[in-house]
N, C-alpha and C positions, 0 to 999 in steps of 0.2 A: 119486272123490269127485263130480265133475260139477258142473253149474251150480247145482243145488239143495241142495248140501251145507250143513249148518248147523254153525257153530262151537259147540263145547261149552264153555261158560264157567261156572265156579263162582265165585260172588261171596262174598267173605269180609267180615265186619263185625268191628268192634272187640269183643273179648270182655269188655272192662271199660272204665270211664271212666279216663282217664289220658293218658299220652303214647305215641303210636304211634312205634316206633323200629325200625330195621333190626336183624336178628338179630346182625350183626357187633358191635353195641354191648353185647350181653349178656355178663355176667361169668362165663361158663361155656363152656369151649372146645367141649364137645359141641354146644352150640347155635351159638356165634359162628362156629365153623369149619364149620357146617352138616353135621356128621357124621350127624345124624339126618334131615336134609333141609332144605329151604328154607321160608321163611315170614316171620313178623314177630313182634315182641314189643310188649307194652304195659307201661309203668311205671305200675302202677295207683294211683289215688287214692281208690278206693271198694272195698268188700268184695264187691259182687255180680258174679258171673261169668255171662255169657250165651253161648249157642251162637254160634261164629264163622261157622257155615255151616249150611244146611239139610242134614239127613242122619239117619243112624241111629246111636244110641249103641252102641259096641262095648264094649270093656273099660272098666270104672270100677275103677281100681286100689284095692285094699283100704285103702291109706293115703290115698285120696282126693286125692292131690297131682296126679293126672293122669287123663285119660280119652281114649278114642279115638272118633272120629266118622267114618263113611264117607259121603261126599257122594253125591248122586244120579248123578254121573258117575264114581264109583269112586275118588275121591281118599281116601286114608287119612290122617286129620288127627289129630295128637296135640295136645291142649291140656294144657300143663304149667304148674302153678301154683307159682311160686317156684323158687329154686335150692337144691338139697340139702334140700328140704322133706320128702322121703321119711323123713328122720330124725325128723320130728315126729309120726310114727305116726297121722296123721289128725286130730290134736287141733284145729288151726285151721280145718278144712274141714267143710262140710256139703254133701252131695249131694242134689239134688232129682230126679235121673234115675237110671235103671238100664239095664243092658244090654238092648238091643232096642227102647228107646224111640225114636220118631221125633220129631225136634225141628226147629224152624224157627230160622233165623238171628235172633238177638236174644232168644230165649227163655231165661229164667233156668235155669241148670244147677246152680250151686253158689254157696256163699259161701266167702270166704277172709278170716279175721280178720287183717287187715294188721298190727295192733298185736301180736298174739301171734307172728306170723312174725318181725317185727322184734325183739321181745323175745328170741326164740331166736337172734338174730344171723344170720338168714337173709335173703336178698334176695327181694323180692316180685315180680320180673319174671314176666310171664305170656307164655309162648311158644306160638305157634300154628304148627305145623310139619307140612308134607306129608311123610309118611314113605315113600311110594311114588313117588319122584321120576320113575321111568320113565313114570308116567301123565301127567306134565306136558309139554304141548307148548310152552307159553310162559308164563313168570312175568310178571305185570304189575309195575308199579313204583308207588311211593307216596312222598309227602313226609312226613317226620317232622313230627308236629303233635299238638296236644292234641285228643282225641276223647272223645265220649260213648259209652258202651256201646251197640252197635247201629249206630254210624255206619259207612258204607262204609270199608273198609280196603285191600282188594286184590282184583283179578280175575285168575283163572288160566284160561288156555286149556288144555283137557284133550284128550289124544289120543283 
């Protein structure tokens, strides 16, 4: 590494306005037990979803309840909108990006109609999860707090 080695840091922002919370608080064991990977969640109070990180859009799921973003340092990030929302067949979601698009942190990606999700008796939690945890050298920490979409949320030191 040497004297001039530079840390590779990926900076995440809140993908929605609401409350930034630890994944352990999410009411789905796949996320709360970090079976998909580590990250954070937002309990949203608005419908607009923004990019949590600079990167390239990978898969946008046909049901629009989730998408993948690859960061400039190679982190594979899943943005998952709501819990069990795959069952809603895309109805409460609108996507403004497609596979291959390059996005900047804070750029509008999607909308999620929170009222429609709640009416379907689903939770609206938004999970931002790093799915290739072997690429993570060190996870940052954060305090649970109210945030605006685009506010700093987490820094990750990448291998």
